[in-house]
N, C-alpha and C positions, 0 to 999 in steps of 0.2 A: 215922747214914743204912740208911733199906730200900733192899735192892739188887733183891728180887722180896716178892710177898706172895700168898698164897692159902692151899687149905684143905689143912690140915695133922694132921691125926686122923682116923683111919675113913675111912667112904667118903664121896665125891658121891653125891645121892640125885635133886637139881630141878634141872632148866636151864631157863627161857622165854626166848625170844627177845622180844625189846619192836617191838607192832609197828610201829613209823615211826621208828627210830630206828636206826642200828646198833652195839647194845648187849644185852646177856644180864643176867639172872643167875642165880645157882646159891645153892646150899644145902643142906646136908649136917649128918652124922652131927658132926659135932664144933663147932655152934650157931652158925655163920660164916650170913649173910644176903650176899652178894656183888652187886652191879654191874661189867658188866667193859664197856669199851670197844673195839670188835674194832678201828679203826683205829689205835690205841694199845696194844693186846695187853699193858692190863692193866687195875686193878682200878682202876676211880672213887672208887668209896665201898663201905663194908659194916660189917654192924653185928650185933651176937653178939643170939639167938633166944631164948628161956628153954631151952628144950628141944631135943633133933633134932631135923629137920624130913627129912619125908623126902617130900614132892613141893608143888609150884610151880608155879602158873601166873595169867597176866598176862593186865588185862581187853584189851577189846577197844578201849577208849580207848588205857589202852596209862599209866591213872594208878593203876591197883593191884594188888597181889600178893593172892596168896589161898596160904597155905603150912597145911601139913598135914604132922600128928606122928602117930606110934604111937600114942598114948594118945588119940588121937579128937578132938584139942583144934585147930579151924580161924584162922588167924588170919588177920586182914585189915593189910597193911601200904601206908603211901604208897610210891608207884613211886619217885617222885623225892627224897625226903627220907630213905625207909629207915625210917621212925617208924612202930613198931606201932597203928594206931589203931582195933583190937575185935576179941578173940575171940569163941569159942562153941566151949563141949562138947560134945557129940554123943553120942560113947559113950564105951566104956573101952578103947579099940583103934581 
């Protein structure tokens, strides 16, 4: 059984607080996107992203996440399920 779970490799880069719930999201160079529960002080859900992420933002309604990578790709994720909905490449970095 898992005793503790968190980010594990290199640096944590992104943090976004949910606008309506006691939850927040983190992402980093370990390619992990995590949803944290503030009251439980633990990860509620997590997934792996295809590359290292350096920035994260959440929509005002709390339904979507935007993740930005160093390679210039912007990913849109569903904030509840942590499933990728779309991605766009705008530049090389």
